[in-house]
N, C-alpha and C positions, 0 to 999 in steps of 0.2 A: 674745545670740549666735544661737540658733535659735528664740527666742520661747518659746511654751508647750510646745514639744517638746524643749527642751534636756535635760530629765530622761531622755527616751527615748534620745537620742543618747548621753548619758553611760552609761546602763544597758547599751545595746547594745555600746558601745565597751568597757565593762568585760568583757562576755562574750567579746569578741574577744581582749582582752588576757589574760584568764584562760585561754582556750583555748590560746593560744601558750605561756603559762607552764606549764600542765599537761603539754602535749606535750613541752616541753623538760625539765621536771622528771623525767618518766619516763625519758628517755634519759640524763640525768645520773646517775640512780640505777642503772638497769639496765646501761647500757653504760659509763658513766663511773665506776661504783663508788662514788659519793658517797652516804653514808647520809642518810636524811631529816632527822635532827637537825642535821647539818652544813649542809644546804641552808637549813633554817630559821634557824640561827644567822647564816649569811652574809646571808640576806635581811633578817633583823632588824637587823643592823648597818647595812646600806644604807638600810633603812627609817628607822631612827632618825636617821641623818645627813641624809638628804634631807628628811624631814618636819620634823626639828628646825630645819634651816636655813630652810626655807620658813616655818615657824611664827614663827621669830625675825624674819625679814625682813618678814613681813606684820603683825607685832604680835599674832598670835593666841597665841603662847606666853605673852606677858605677860597678855593678857586671860583666857586659860584658867586660868593660875595664880591670878590675882586672883579669878576665879569660884570655884574650888575652895577657896581659902583662906577665903572667906566662908561656905562651906557644906561642912563636912567629910564629910557623908554623900555628896556628889558624888564625893569622892575614892575612897571605898570602892566605889561603884557603877561608877566608871570603871575601877578596878583589877579588879573582877570581870568587867566586859565585856572588858577587854584579855586577861585570863586565858582567858576562853572563846574569844576570837578566836584566840589562840595554840594552844589545845587543839584547836580545829576544824581549823586549818591542819595541825597535827601528825597528826591522824587522817587527813586527806586524803592527805598525803604518804606516810604508812605504807601506806594502802590502795593508792595508786598503785604503790608499790614491790612490793606483793604481787600485784596484778592488772594493770591497765593504765589509762592516763589516761582513755580513752574510756568504759569501763564505769563506773569510779569517778565520773566527772563526771556520767554519766547517772543514777546513784543519788543523787549529791549534789544534783541539781537539785530534789529533793523539799524542800529547805530552806525555800522560800517558804511551804509549808503549815505548817511549824513556826513561822515568823515570825508568821503569822496566829494560830496557837494561843497562842503566848506573849504576843503583843500583847494578847490577850483575858485570859489568865490573870493576867498581871502588872499590866496597866493598865486592864482592862475596856474596851479600845478595839477596836471591831469594824471591821475593815478589809476586809471581804468583802462582795461583792454576788453576784448570781446568776452573773455571768460569771467572776469570779475563783474562785468555788467550783467551777464547771465546769472551769476550767483546772486547779485543784488536783486534782480527781478524775482528770482525764486524766493528769496527772503521776504520780499514784500507780498508775494502771493501767500506765503505762510502766515504773515502778520494779518493780512486781509481775511484769510480763512478763520483765524482765531477770533478776530474782531466780530465776525458774523456769527460764530457759534459758541463763544465763551460766555 
C-alpha cells in the first residue's frame, strides 16, 4: 500500500479516528445524557459484529480459534488483554464524562511510556532508543504541565 511507511499511515489515521471518537463521546455523554457504560456496551456490540464478521470472512476466526485450542495459556493471556482493553476504555470514557475529551486525551497520551515499561517488565523487550526516550520525557513534561494547570 504505502510501502515501509504503511505503519505510520495506520498509526496517524488511528489518532485521527480516535480524536473524532473522543470528541463525539464527550458530546454524547454531556449533552446527549448517555452514560459511559452504555456507550461502551453499544460500541462493544458493534465491535463484536463487525470484527466477528470480518474474522469469519477472512478465515482469521478459524485460525485464531485453532491457535488458542492448541495452547490454552494463550486463551488466558488473550482474556486478560481484552479485559485490560475494556477497563482502559471504561476509564477513558468516565474521565471524559468528568472533565473533557481534550484534557483527558492529552493525559492519556502518556500511555506509550507505559507500553515501553511493560514491554520490558513482562517480556524483557527493550523498545526504546535515545529518540523515543526523549519523546517519552517530553510527553511526561506535557502531562505534568496539564496536571498542574488543568
